[in-house]
TIMI-2910 file (N, C-alpha, C, CB; in pm, 1 decimal, decimal comma, always signed):
<rs>
+----------+----------+----------+----------+----------+----------+----------+----------+----------+----------+----------+----------+------+
!      n_x !      n_y !      n_z !     ca_x !     ca_y !     ca_z !      c_x !      c_y !      c_z !     cb_x !     cb_y !     cb_z ! resn !
+----------+----------+----------+----------+----------+----------+----------+----------+----------+----------+----------+----------+------+
!  +6385,3 ! -12748,8 ! +12892,6 !  +6327,7 ! -12721,7 ! +13023,1 !  +6392,2 ! -12593,7 ! +13076,7 !  +6348,9 ! -12842,5 ! +13121,4 !  Unk !
!  +6310,7 ! -12506,5 ! +13133,4 !  +6367,6 ! -12383,2 ! +13189,8 !  +6423,4 ! -12409,5 ! +13329,1 !  +6261,0 ! -12271,2 ! +13195,4 !  Unk !
!  +6496,4 ! -12313,7 ! +13381,4 !  +6566,4 ! -12334,9 ! +13508,6 !  +6472,9 ! -12338,0 ! +13629,2 !  +6669,3 ! -12226,8 ! +13528,4 !  Unk !
!  +6347,4 ! -12296,4 ! +13613,3 !  +6252,0 ! -12298,6 ! +13724,5 !  +6170,2 ! -12427,9 ! +13729,1 !  +6158,2 ! -12179,5 ! +13714,4 !  Unk !
!  +6173,9 ! -12506,2 ! +13623,1 !  +6093,2 ! -12628,0 ! +13616,6 !  +6115,1 ! -12723,3 ! +13734,6 !  +6122,8 ! -12700,3 ! +13488,7 !  Unk !
!  +6237,4 ! -12742,4 ! +13784,9 !  +6253,8 ! -12834,7 ! +13897,6 !  +6175,3 ! -12793,6 ! +14023,3 !  +6400,1 ! -12845,9 ! +13931,9 !  Unk !
!  +6141,6 ! -12667,9 ! +14032,5 !  +6069,8 ! -12621,2 ! +14150,9 !  +5918,5 ! -12644,7 ! +14141,9 !  +6097,1 ! -12473,6 ! +14172,0 !  Unk !
!  +5872,7 ! -12696,3 ! +14029,9 !  +5730,5 ! -12726,6 ! +14013,6 !  +5683,2 ! -12826,4 ! +14118,8 !  +5703,3 ! -12781,4 ! +13873,1 !  Unk !
!  +5771,2 ! -12920,5 ! +14155,4 !  +5734,7 ! -13020,0 ! +14256,3 !  +5697,7 ! -12953,7 ! +14388,4 !  +5849,6 ! -13118,7 ! +14277,8 !  Unk !
!  +5767,3 ! -12846,9 ! +14423,6 !  +5739,7 ! -12776,7 ! +14549,2 !  +5595,2 ! -12725,3 ! +14551,4 !  +5838,9 ! -12659,2 ! +14568,6 !  Unk !
!  +5555,9 ! -12657,6 ! +14444,7 !  +5420,1 ! -12601,2 ! +14440,4 !  +5314,7 ! -12710,5 ! +14431,2 !  +5405,8 ! -12505,5 ! +14321,8 !  Unk !
!  +5343,9 ! -12817,3 ! +14359,1 !  +5250,4 ! -12929,1 ! +14349,7 !  +5237,8 ! -12998,5 ! +14484,6 !  +5295,6 ! -13029,2 ! +14241,9 !  Unk !
!  +5349,9 ! -13012,6 ! +14557,3 !  +5343,9 ! -13073,0 ! +14691,0 !  +5256,6 ! -12991,1 ! +14784,4 !  +5484,4 ! -13086,9 ! +14750,0 !  Unk !
!  +5272,1 ! -12858,2 ! +14780,5 !  +5190,3 ! -12772,6 ! +14866,5 !  +5043,1 ! -12783,5 ! +14832,5 !  +5234,9 ! -12628,0 ! +14855,1 !  Unk !
!  +5010,2 ! -12782,0 ! +14703,8 !  +4870,2 ! -12785,9 ! +14661,2 !  +4804,4 ! -12920,2 ! +14693,1 !  +4860,3 ! -12757,9 ! +14511,6 !  Unk !
!  +4864,1 ! -13027,8 ! +14645,2 !  +4805,1 ! -13160,5 ! +14664,4 !  +4808,1 ! -13198,8 ! +14812,5 !  +4880,2 ! -13266,4 ! +14579,7 !  Unk !
!  +4922,9 ! -13180,1 ! +14875,6 !  +4932,9 ! -13212,8 ! +15018,1 !  +4839,2 ! -13130,6 ! +15103,3 !  +5073,7 ! -13193,1 ! +15066,1 !  Unk !
!  +4824,8 ! -13002,9 ! +15069,6 !  +4735,0 ! -12915,7 ! +15146,4 !  +4590,1 ! -12958,1 ! +15138,7 !  +4747,2 ! -12774,3 ! +15098,4 !  Unk !
!  +4544,5 ! -12995,4 ! +15019,6 !  +4405,1 ! -13040,1 ! +15004,5 !  +4383,4 ! -13172,0 ! +15076,6 !  +4368,0 ! -13054,6 ! +14855,4 !  Unk !
!  +4476,0 ! -13266,1 ! +15058,5 !  +4462,8 ! -13394,5 ! +15128,5 !  +4465,4 ! -13374,1 ! +15280,1 !  +4575,7 ! -13491,1 ! +15086,0 !  Unk !
!  +4554,1 ! -13289,2 ! +15329,5 !  +4562,2 ! -13265,9 ! +15473,4 !  +4432,4 ! -13205,9 ! +15526,3 !  +4680,0 ! -13173,7 ! +15506,1 !  Unk !
!  +4376,1 ! -13111,1 ! +15454,0 !  +4248,9 ! -13050,2 ! +15496,2 !  +4140,1 ! -13157,5 ! +15509,5 !  +4204,3 ! -12940,7 ! +15395,0 !  Unk !
!  +4128,4 ! -13242,8 ! +15409,2 !  +4026,2 ! -13347,7 ! +15414,1 !  +4059,3 ! -13453,7 ! +15518,1 !  +4010,8 ! -13412,9 ! +15277,3 !  Unk !
!  +4188,4 ! -13480,0 ! +15537,4 !  +4227,9 ! -13576,3 ! +15640,3 !  +4195,4 ! -13528,5 ! +15780,3 !  +4375,1 ! -13605,1 ! +15630,3 !  Unk !
!  +4216,4 ! -13399,0 ! +15805,1 !  +4182,8 ! -13343,9 ! +15936,7 !  +4032,6 ! -13346,1 ! +15960,1 !  +4235,7 ! -13200,7 ! +15950,1 !  Unk !
!  +3954,7 ! -13325,4 ! +15855,4 !  +3808,6 ! -13337,7 ! +15868,7 !  +3770,6 ! -13480,2 ! +15907,3 !  +3737,9 ! -13297,5 ! +15736,7 !  Unk !
!  +3832,8 ! -13577,8 ! +15841,6 !  +3803,8 ! -13718,2 ! +15873,1 !  +3853,6 ! -13754,1 ! +16012,7 !  +3868,2 ! -13811,4 ! +15768,6 !  Unk !
!  +3968,0 ! -13702,3 ! +16051,8 !  +4020,0 ! -13726,7 ! +16185,5 !  +3922,4 ! -13674,1 ! +16290,5 !  +4158,2 ! -13661,0 ! +16202,6 !  Unk !
!  +3863,6 ! -13559,1 ! +16261,6 !  +3764,0 ! -13500,9 ! +16352,2 !  +3638,8 ! -13588,5 ! +16360,2 !  +3726,1 ! -13359,1 ! +16306,1 !  Unk !
!  +3601,0 ! -13650,1 ! +16247,3 !  +3485,6 ! -13741,8 ! +16246,0 !  +3514,9 ! -13867,6 ! +16327,4 !  +3448,7 ! -13780,3 ! +16101,0 !  Unk !
!  +3640,9 ! -13904,4 ! +16332,1 !  +3681,6 ! -14026,6 ! +16400,8 !  +3676,8 ! -14145,9 ! +16307,2 !  +3593,0 ! -14051,8 ! +16522,1 !  Unk !
!  +3751,2 ! -14248,6 ! +16343,2 !  +3757,8 ! -14368,5 ! +16260,1 !  +3619,4 ! -14431,1 ! +16246,8 !  +3857,4 ! -14470,2 ! +16319,0 !  Unk !
!  +3543,7 ! -14434,4 ! +16355,1 !  +3410,4 ! -14494,9 ! +16349,8 !  +3318,7 ! -14419,2 ! +16255,0 !  +3348,6 ! -14499,3 ! +16489,3 !  Unk !
!  +3325,4 ! -14287,8 ! +16256,6 !  +3241,9 ! -14207,8 ! +16167,4 !  +3278,0 ! -14228,8 ! +16021,7 !  +3253,6 ! -14061,4 ! +16202,2 !  Unk !
!  +3406,2 ! -14230,8 ! +15991,3 !  +3451,5 ! -14253,3 ! +15853,7 !  +3417,6 ! -14395,8 ! +15810,7 !  +3604,0 ! -14227,6 ! +15840,8 !  Unk !
!  +3438,3 ! -14492,4 ! +15899,5 !  +3404,9 ! -14631,6 ! +15868,1 !  +3255,8 ! -14646,2 ! +15842,1 !  +3448,2 ! -14725,0 ! +15982,6 !  Unk !
!  +3174,6 ! -14575,5 ! +15917,3 !  +3029,8 ! -14578,5 ! +15894,4 !  +2993,5 ! -14524,2 ! +15757,2 !  +2957,5 ! -14498,6 ! +16001,9 !  Unk !
!  +3057,6 ! -14415,2 ! +15717,1 !  +3035,4 ! -14359,7 ! +15583,7 !  +3076,4 ! -14460,7 ! +15477,0 !  +3113,6 ! -14227,8 ! +15565,9 !  Unk !
!  +3193,9 ! -14521,8 ! +15494,3 !  +3242,3 ! -14620,0 ! +15397,5 !  +3147,4 ! -14739,0 ! +15389,5 !  +3383,7 ! -14667,1 ! +15434,6 !  Unk !
!  +3101,6 ! -14786,6 ! +15506,1 !  +3009,0 ! -14899,6 ! +15508,8 !  +2880,8 ! -14865,0 ! +15433,6 !  +2976,8 ! -14939,9 ! +15654,1 !  Unk !
!  +2830,5 ! -14743,3 ! +15456,3 !  +2709,3 ! -14697,9 ! +15387,0 !  +2728,7 ! -14686,9 ! +15237,0 !  +2665,2 ! -14564,2 ! +15441,7 !  Unk !
!  +2852,4 ! -14662,0 ! +15194,4 !  +2883,3 ! -14652,8 ! +15051,4 !  +2911,5 ! -14790,6 ! +14991,7 !  +3003,5 ! -14560,3 ! +15028,7 !  Unk !
!  +2905,6 ! -14893,8 ! +15075,4 !  +2927,5 ! -15029,4 ! +15026,7 !  +3073,1 ! -15068,5 ! +15013,0 !  +2861,4 ! -15045,7 ! +14896,3 !  Unk !
!  +3160,2 ! -14996,7 ! +15080,9 !  +3303,4 ! -15027,2 ! +15073,7 !  +3335,5 ! -15136,9 ! +15174,6 !  +3389,9 ! -14899,6 ! +15101,0 !  Unk !
!  +3393,3 ! -15248,3 ! +15126,2 !  +3426,8 ! -15357,2 ! +15219,5 !  +3542,6 ! -15318,2 ! +15311,4 !  +3462,5 ! -15485,1 ! +15141,7 !  Unk !
!  +3552,3 ! -15387,7 ! +15422,9 !  +3658,9 ! -15363,5 ! +15521,6 !  +3663,9 ! -15215,6 ! +15559,7 !  +3796,2 ! -15408,8 ! +15465,9 !  Unk !
!  +3548,0 ! -15161,1 ! +15591,0 !  +3534,8 ! -15016,8 ! +15611,4 !  +3619,9 ! -14963,6 ! +15727,0 !  +3390,4 ! -14982,5 ! +15636,0 !  Unk !
!  +3636,3 ! -15040,3 ! +15833,5 !  +3717,3 ! -14991,0 ! +15945,5 !  +3863,9 ! -14979,5 ! +15904,9 !  +3703,3 ! -15084,1 ! +16067,8 !  Unk !
!  +3916,6 ! -15083,7 ! +15841,9 !  +4055,8 ! -15082,0 ! +15796,3 !  +4073,8 ! -14971,9 ! +15691,8 !  +4097,0 ! -15220,6 ! +15737,8 !  Unk !
!  +3978,6 ! -14960,0 ! +15601,6 !  +3984,0 ! -14855,7 ! +15499,6 !  +3986,1 ! -14717,5 ! +15560,3 !  +3866,8 ! -14868,0 ! +15405,8 !  Unk !
!  +3907,4 ! -14696,9 ! +15664,8 !  +3903,4 ! -14566,3 ! +15730,9 !  +4037,8 ! -14532,9 ! +15794,1 !  +3793,2 ! -14563,4 ! +15837,3 !  Unk !
!  +4100,0 ! -14630,0 ! +15858,4 !  +4230,9 ! -14608,1 ! +15919,9 !  +4334,3 ! -14573,4 ! +15812,9 !  +4275,5 ! -14733,2 ! +15999,4 !  Unk !
!  +4331,3 ! -14646,5 ! +15702,3 !  +4426,0 ! -14620,9 ! +15593,5 !  +4404,3 ! -14482,8 ! +15534,0 !  +4412,9 ! -14727,6 ! +15484,4 !  Unk !
!  +4280,0 ! -14449,1 ! +15504,8 !  +4249,3 ! -14319,2 ! +15442,9 !  +4289,1 ! -14203,9 ! +15535,4 !  +4098,8 ! -14310,0 ! +15408,4 !  Unk !
!  +4255,9 ! -14215,6 ! +15662,6 !  +4292,6 ! -14109,7 ! +15757,2 !  +4445,5 ! -14097,0 ! +15764,9 !  +4232,9 ! -14138,9 ! +15898,4 !  Unk !
!  +4514,5 ! -14209,5 ! +15764,2 !  +4660,9 ! -14205,9 ! +15767,1 !  +4721,0 ! -14141,4 ! +15643,8 !  +4715,3 ! -14345,0 ! +15781,8 !  Unk !
!  +4671,6 ! -14179,6 ! +15527,2 !  +4723,0 ! -14122,3 ! +15402,3 !  +4694,2 ! -13973,0 ! +15396,4 !  +4661,2 ! -14193,2 ! +15280,2 !  Unk !
!  +4572,0 ! -13935,4 ! +15437,9 !  +4531,2 ! -13795,5 ! +15424,8 !  +4587,8 ! -13704,4 ! +15533,7 !  +4381,7 ! -13786,9 ! +15426,4 !  Unk !
!  +4641,7 ! -13759,3 ! +15640,1 !  +4702,1 ! -13674,1 ! +15743,2 !  +4854,2 ! -13691,6 ! +15743,8 !  +4643,3 ! -13707,4 ! +15883,2 !  Unk !
!  +4901,2 ! -13808,4 ! +15781,7 !  +5045,7 ! -13832,6 ! +15788,0 !  +5107,2 ! -13820,6 ! +15648,5 !  +5075,2 ! -13972,4 ! +15848,1 !  Unk !
!  +5044,2 ! -13886,5 ! +15551,8 !  +5095,7 ! -13882,3 ! +15414,9 !  +5096,7 ! -13742,0 ! +15357,9 !  +5014,0 ! -13972,1 ! +15325,8 !  Unk !
!  +4990,0 ! -13668,0 ! +15380,9 !  +4982,3 ! -13530,9 ! +15329,8 !  +5088,5 ! -13442,8 ! +15393,8 !  +4843,2 ! -13471,8 ! +15354,8 !  Unk !
!  +5108,8 ! -13456,9 ! +15523,9 !  +5212,4 ! -13378,1 ! +15591,3 !  +5350,6 ! -13411,8 ! +15535,1 !  +5209,1 ! -13403,3 ! +15744,0 !  Unk !
!  +5375,8 ! -13539,8 ! +15509,7 !  +5503,6 ! -13579,8 ! +15450,8 !  +5520,2 ! -13522,8 ! +15310,2 !  +5514,7 ! -13732,4 ! +15447,1 !  Unk !
!  +5414,7 ! -13523,7 ! +15232,1 !  +5421,3 ! -13467,9 ! +15096,9 !  +5450,0 ! -13318,3 ! +15102,8 !  +5289,7 ! -13494,2 ! +15020,4 !  Unk !
!  +5383,9 ! -13248,4 ! +15191,9 !  +5403,1 ! -13103,0 ! +15201,4 !  +5550,2 ! -13069,2 ! +15227,6 !  +5314,2 ! -13044,0 ! +15313,4 !  Unk !
!  +5613,8 ! -13141,1 ! +15318,0 !  +5753,1 ! -13110,5 ! +15350,8 !  +5853,1 ! -13183,7 ! +15262,6 !  +5780,0 ! -13144,3 ! +15494,3 !  Unk !
!  +5806,3 ! -13281,5 ! +15184,8 !  +5893,2 ! -13350,5 ! +15091,4 !  +5966,0 ! -13470,0 ! +15148,1 !  +5991,0 ! -13256,8 ! +15039,0 !  Unk !
!  +5893,6 ! -13556,1 ! +15218,0 !  +5950,8 ! -13680,0 ! +15270,7 !  +5874,5 ! -13797,2 ! +15209,1 !  +5944,1 ! -13684,2 ! +15428,2 !  Unk !
!  +5946,4 ! -13884,5 ! +15140,2 !  +5885,4 ! -14001,2 ! +15074,3 !  +5768,6 ! -13959,5 ! +14982,8 !  +5835,6 ! -14102,5 ! +15180,6 !  Unk !
!  +5787,6 ! -13852,8 ! +14910,9 !  +5680,3 ! -13796,2 ! +14829,8 !  +5624,0 ! -13896,7 ! +14730,8 !  +5729,9 ! -13674,4 ! +14755,7 !  Unk !
!  +5709,6 ! -13967,9 ! +14660,2 !  +5660,2 ! -14062,8 ! +14559,4 !  +5573,8 ! -14172,0 ! +14621,3 !  +5777,3 ! -14126,2 ! +14484,9 !  Unk !
!  +5614,8 ! -14223,0 ! +14734,8 !  +5539,7 ! -14330,6 ! +14802,0 !  +5402,7 ! -14280,5 ! +14846,3 !  +5618,5 ! -14384,5 ! +14924,0 !  Unk !
!  +5401,1 ! -14166,3 ! +14915,7 !  +5274,2 ! -14112,4 ! +14964,3 !  +5185,4 ! -14068,0 ! +14849,0 !  +5298,8 ! -13995,4 ! +15059,3 !  Unk !
!  +5244,3 ! -14010,3 ! +14744,7 !  +5164,3 ! -13967,0 ! +14629,5 !  +5103,0 ! -14087,0 ! +14557,8 !  +5250,7 ! -13885,3 ! +14531,5 !  Unk !
!  +5174,1 ! -14197,7 ! +14551,5 !  +5117,4 ! -14319,9 ! +14492,0 !  +4998,2 ! -14368,4 ! +14573,9 !  +5224,9 ! -14431,4 ! +14482,8 !  Unk !
!  +5009,9 ! -14363,0 ! +14705,4 !  +4897,6 ! -14401,4 ! +14791,8 !  +4778,9 ! -14307,4 ! +14770,3 !  +4940,5 ! -14400,2 ! +14940,7 !  Unk !
!  +4806,5 ! -14177,4 ! +14756,2 !  +4699,9 ! -14079,9 ! +14730,7 !  +4632,5 ! -14105,9 ! +14596,6 !  +4755,7 ! -13937,3 ! +14734,3 !  Unk !
!  +4711,1 ! -14139,3 ! +14495,4 !  +4654,5 ! -14168,7 ! +14363,8 !  +4562,9 ! -14290,8 ! +14371,5 !  +4766,7 ! -14192,3 ! +14260,2 !  Unk !
!  +4607,5 ! -14395,8 ! +14440,6 !  +4523,1 ! -14515,1 ! +14458,5 !  +4394,2 ! -14480,3 ! +14531,5 !  +4599,4 ! -14624,2 ! +14536,0 !  Unk !
!  +4407,0 ! -14398,6 ! +14634,9 !  +4288,6 ! -14357,6 ! +14710,9 !  +4189,0 ! -14284,3 ! +14621,6 !  +4328,9 ! -14268,1 ! +14829,0 !  Unk !
!  +4238,0 ! -14198,0 ! +14532,7 !  +4148,2 ! -14122,6 ! +14445,3 !  +4079,7 ! -14212,3 ! +14342,9 !  +4224,9 ! -14012,5 ! +14373,9 !  Unk !
!  +4150,8 ! -14313,4 ! +14292,8 !  +4087,5 ! -14408,3 ! +14201,1 !  +3973,6 ! -14480,5 ! +14271,4 !  +4190,6 ! -14510,1 ! +14147,2 !  Unk !
!  +4000,2 ! -14527,5 ! +14393,3 !  +3896,6 ! -14596,6 ! +14471,1 !  +3779,7 ! -14502,0 ! +14500,3 !  +3955,6 ! -14651,7 ! +14603,8 !  Unk !
!  +3809,4 ! -14378,4 ! +14538,2 !  +3702,9 ! -14281,5 ! +14567,8 !  +3616,3 ! -14255,0 ! +14444,8 !  +3763,3 ! -14149,6 ! +14618,7 !  Unk !
!  +3679,6 ! -14238,6 ! +14330,8 !  +3604,7 ! -14211,8 ! +14207,3 !  +3515,2 ! -14330,4 ! +14171,7 !  +3701,4 ! -14181,4 ! +14090,7 !  Unk !
!  +3572,9 ! -14450,4 ! +14174,1 !  +3501,3 ! -14569,5 ! +14129,7 !  +3393,6 ! -14614,3 ! +14229,0 !  +3599,4 ! -14682,3 ! +14106,8 !  Unk !
!  +3423,4 ! -14608,5 ! +14359,4 !  +3330,2 ! -14664,1 ! +14458,6 !  +3236,7 ! -14562,7 ! +14524,1 !  +3407,5 ! -14732,1 ! +14564,9 !  Unk !
!  +3271,7 ! -14433,5 ! +14520,5 !  +3189,4 ! -14335,1 ! +14591,3 !  +3132,7 ! -14229,1 ! +14497,4 !  +3270,8 ! -14268,1 ! +14700,7 !  Unk !
!  +3217,9 ! -14162,9 ! +14423,3 !  +3175,4 ! -14045,6 ! +14346,2 !  +3083,8 ! -14083,4 ! +14230,2 !  +3297,1 ! -13971,0 ! +14293,1 !  Unk !
!  +3129,1 ! -14170,4 ! +14141,8 !  +3048,3 ! -14206,5 ! +14025,2 !  +2918,2 ! -14278,0 ! +14063,5 !  +3129,3 ! -14294,8 ! +13932,0 !  Unk !
!  +2922,3 ! -14376,7 ! +14157,2 !  +2795,7 ! -14438,4 ! +14197,3 !  +2699,1 ! -14339,7 ! +14263,4 !  +2822,7 ! -14552,9 ! +14291,9 !  Unk !
!  +2753,8 ! -14233,9 ! +14323,4 !  +2669,6 ! -14132,3 ! +14386,5 !  +2612,9 ! -14031,9 ! +14286,7 !  +2748,5 ! -14059,1 ! +14492,1 !  Unk !
!  +2648,1 ! -14048,3 ! +14160,0 !  +2594,9 ! -13960,6 ! +14056,8 !  +2663,4 ! -13824,8 ! +14048,9 !  +2450,1 ! -13940,5 ! +14079,6 !  Unk !
!  +2776,8 ! -13811,1 ! +14116,3 !  +2850,0 ! -13683,5 ! +14112,7 !  +2957,9 ! -13687,7 ! +14005,6 !  +2913,1 ! -13652,1 ! +14250,5 !  Unk !
!  +3002,2 ! -13570,6 ! +13967,4 !  +3112,8 ! -13559,3 ! +13873,2 !  +3242,8 ! -13550,2 ! +13953,4 !  +3095,1 ! -13434,9 ! +13779,0 !  Unk !
!  +3345,0 ! -13623,4 ! +13911,7 !  +3466,5 ! -13633,4 ! +13994,0 !  +3572,5 ! -13526,6 ! +13966,4 !  +3527,8 ! -13767,1 ! +13973,9 !  Unk !
!  +3533,0 ! -13400,9 ! +13955,7 !  +3632,5 ! -13297,7 ! +13923,7 !  +3744,8 ! -13290,3 ! +14026,2 !  +3565,3 ! -13162,7 ! +13913,2 !  Unk !
!  +3710,5 ! -13277,0 ! +14153,2 !  +3813,3 ! -13263,7 ! +14257,0 !  +3898,1 ! -13389,0 ! +14264,8 !  +3749,4 ! -13235,1 ! +14393,3 !  Unk !
!  +3833,1 ! -13503,4 ! +14267,8 !  +3906,2 ! -13629,0 ! +14280,4 !  +3997,5 ! -13652,3 ! +14159,5 !  +3808,1 ! -13746,0 ! +14295,9 !  Unk !
!  +3950,4 ! -13619,0 ! +14040,2 !  +4032,4 ! -13636,0 ! +13919,9 !  +4152,1 ! -13540,3 ! +13921,6 !  +3947,5 ! -13612,6 ! +13793,1 !  Unk !
!  +4129,9 ! -13419,2 ! +13968,0 !  +4239,5 ! -13323,5 ! +13977,6 !  +4342,6 ! -13369,6 ! +14080,5 !  +4186,1 ! -13184,3 ! +14014,2 !  Unk !
!  +4296,6 ! -13420,0 ! +14194,0 !  +4388,9 ! -13472,2 ! +14295,2 !  +4461,6 ! -13596,4 ! +14244,7 !  +4313,5 ! -13504,8 ! +14424,6 !  Unk !
!  +4393,0 ! -13679,0 ! +14167,0 !  +4457,2 ! -13795,5 ! +14106,0 !  +4569,0 ! -13750,6 ! +14012,0 !  +4353,5 ! -13881,5 ! +14029,4 !  Unk !
!  +4540,1 ! -13652,4 ! +13927,7 !  +4641,4 ! -13601,4 ! +13834,7 !  +4758,5 ! -13538,5 ! +13910,2 !  +4579,0 ! -13498,4 ! +13738,7 !  Unk !
!  +4728,9 ! -13462,6 ! +14015,9 !  +4834,7 ! -13401,8 ! +14095,9 !  +4920,3 ! -13506,1 ! +14165,1 !  +4775,4 ! -13308,0 ! +14198,4 !  Unk !
!  +4856,5 ! -13609,9 ! +14218,5 !  +4931,4 ! -13716,5 ! +14286,0 !  +5020,2 ! -13791,1 ! +14186,4 !  +4834,7 ! -13815,0 ! +14355,6 !  Unk !
!  +4967,7 ! -13819,9 ! +14067,8 !  +5049,1 ! -13886,7 ! +13965,7 !  +5165,5 ! -13798,4 ! +13920,9 !  +4962,4 ! -13924,4 ! +13844,7 !  Unk !
!  +5142,0 ! -13667,9 ! +13916,1 !  +5250,2 ! -13575,1 ! +13883,0 !  +5359,9 ! -13582,1 ! +13988,1 !  +5196,8 ! -13431,2 ! +13871,0 !  Unk !
!  +5321,1 ! -13591,0 ! +14115,1 !  +5420,6 ! -13602,3 ! +14222,1 !  +5494,1 ! -13735,4 ! +14219,7 !  +5354,2 ! -13584,0 ! +14356,6 !  Unk !
!  +5426,0 ! -13839,9 ! +14176,1 !  +5495,0 ! -13968,4 ! +14159,8 !  +5605,8 ! -13951,3 ! +14055,7 !  +5394,8 ! -14082,0 ! +14116,9 !  Unk !
!  +5576,5 ! -13878,2 ! +13950,1 !  +5676,1 ! -13856,3 ! +13844,2 !  +5786,5 ! -13760,0 ! +13888,2 !  +5607,8 ! -13802,3 ! +13718,4 !  Unk !
!  +5750,0 ! -13652,7 ! +13957,2 !  +5847,4 ! -13548,7 ! +13992,5 !  +5930,4 ! -13582,2 ! +14116,5 !  +5775,8 ! -13418,1 ! +14015,0 !  Unk !
!  +5870,9 ! -13651,0 ! +14210,6 !  +5939,6 ! -13678,3 ! +14337,0 !  +5940,2 ! -13556,6 ! +14427,9 !  +6082,4 ! -13723,7 ! +14310,7 !  Unk !
!  +6035,1 ! -13553,8 ! +14519,5 !  +6041,4 ! -13449,1 ! +14620,8 !  +6070,6 ! -13311,4 ! +14563,4 !  +6145,6 ! -13483,4 ! +14722,1 !  Unk !
!  +6158,1 ! -13304,5 ! +14465,4 !  +6202,4 ! -13175,2 ! +14413,5 !  +6312,8 ! -13118,2 ! +14500,7 !  +6084,8 ! -13076,5 ! +14405,4 !  Unk !
!  +6376,0 ! -13010,2 ! +14454,1 !  +6491,5 ! -12955,5 ! +14524,9 !  +6457,6 ! -12883,7 ! +14656,0 !  +6563,4 ! -12861,1 ! +14435,1 !  Unk !
!  +6334,6 ! -12841,2 ! +14673,6 !  +6296,5 ! -12770,9 ! +14797,0 !  +6220,1 ! -12866,3 ! +14888,3 !  +6210,2 ! -12644,5 ! +14765,3 !  Unk !
!  +6292,5 ! -12959,1 ! +14948,8 !  +6228,1 ! -13057,1 ! +15035,7 !  +6321,3 ! -13093,5 ! +15150,9 !  +6188,4 ! -13183,5 ! +14955,8 !  Unk !
!  +6262,2 ! -13144,1 ! +15254,6 !  +6341,5 ! -13190,0 ! +15368,6 !  +6429,0 ! -13308,6 ! +15328,0 !  +6249,5 ! -13228,9 ! +15486,7 !  Unk !
!  +6375,2 ! -13396,8 ! +15244,8 !  +6451,7 ! -13514,5 ! +15204,0 !  +6580,0 ! -13474,7 ! +15131,3 !  +6366,5 ! -13604,7 ! +15114,6 !  Unk !
!  +6573,1 ! -13376,0 ! +15043,9 !  +6692,2 ! -13330,5 ! +14972,4 !  +6790,2 ! -13267,4 ! +15071,2 !  +6654,4 ! -13229,2 ! +14860,7 !  Unk !
!  +6737,7 ! -13190,8 ! +15166,0 !  +6822,9 ! -13129,9 ! +15268,4 !  +6893,9 ! -13234,6 ! +15352,2 !  +6740,9 ! -13039,5 ! +15358,4 !  Unk !
!  +6824,0 ! -13342,5 ! +15384,3 !  +6884,6 ! -13450,2 ! +15462,4 !  +6991,5 ! -13522,8 ! +15381,1 !  +6777,1 ! -13549,5 ! +15509,2 !  Unk !
!  +6966,8 ! -13539,7 ! +15251,6 !  +7065,4 ! -13607,3 ! +15166,0 !  +7192,6 ! -13523,7 ! +15153,3 !  +7005,9 ! -13634,7 ! +15026,0 !  Unk !
!  +7175,2 ! -13391,7 ! +15143,9 !  +7291,6 ! -13303,0 ! +15133,4 !  +7372,9 ! -13303,1 ! +15262,8 !  +7246,8 ! -13159,9 ! +15099,8 !  Unk !
!  +7300,7 ! -13315,6 ! +15375,9 !  +7368,0 ! -13309,2 ! +15506,1 !  +7448,2 ! -13433,4 ! +15539,2 !  +7267,4 ! -13286,3 ! +15613,8 !  Unk !
!  +7417,6 ! -13545,1 ! +15473,9 !  +7490,6 ! -13669,3 ! +15507,2 !  +7609,8 ! -13693,1 ! +15420,8 !  +7400,5 ! -13786,9 ! +15496,6 !  Unk !
+----------+----------+----------+----------+----------+----------+----------+----------+----------+----------+----------+----------+------+
</rs>
C-alpha cells in the first residue's frame, strides 16, 4: 500500500456524502409528505416512516459522512438504502441502477475504510 492510500477515505466521504446530501436536500424540500407519497406510489410499505428515515440518512447521515463522524454506521445505512432503492424502485421502474449501484459500492467502501485520517472523529480522538 502506498503512503497516500489512507487518504482515499477522505475523497470517498466527500463524493458519496456529497451526492447523498444533494438528494437529501431535494427530499427535504419536497417534505416528508411528498416523499411518503412517492414511496406509497412505488408500493413501499410504511411510507411515512420510510420517508423520515431516508431524509435523515440522506441529510444528517450525509453531513456526518462528509466530516467523518460515525462514517461506518452512516455508510451502512446508506448501503441498505441503496439496496432497497434498487430492488423496490429502480428495477421495477424499468431503469438501470447505475447511480444507485455506484453509491452502494461507495457506501460499502466507506464501511470498510471508516473515517480515515482526515476526519473530525480522528481529530477528536487525538484531542482526548
